[in-house]
C-alpha angles and dihedrals in degrees: 000000000000120000118279111286124228119221089254092052092048091051091053092047092046090059093045092050087057096046128007143216104029134168121235089256093051092048093044090053091048095051115094099218142092098255122140114241089249090056091054090050092048093050091049093048090051089050089054089053090050089050093242092118136033120218123204136163119248116180090341095309125108111237128185135213131181120261093197126063122244091247090057093050094046090050089058089058093044089055091049093048094045097045105033109022113027099021091218133134109278092236090058090055091046088053089056089057091047091060090066123075092227096104132054121241087251092054092048091049090050092048090051089050091049090049092052091048091049092049090051088056095051 
């Protein structure tokens, strides 16, 4: 599993899961927040250091792509919601996500597998 994601990191990943790769400017413009451009760049650079994003140059511009899959990132939030907010079993929270058509069957299967692996490690 990747390290715990902050809300800012999740927001960046969420955009990159939708469209990737993106430059800092493209991502900054896509984010619906009040960050300064430099804040967006700083967050993305830290995510590269944490191995959450890959950075490469394309035509002289740095572009970024996620190094973790959407299912891995969503599982981080499911764990947080289950453990800290709702105080429910993680599988119950995962089932709430399964009721929505936001995730593919493959993503749901991977999230269930990640949940089982995580429960085996507890």
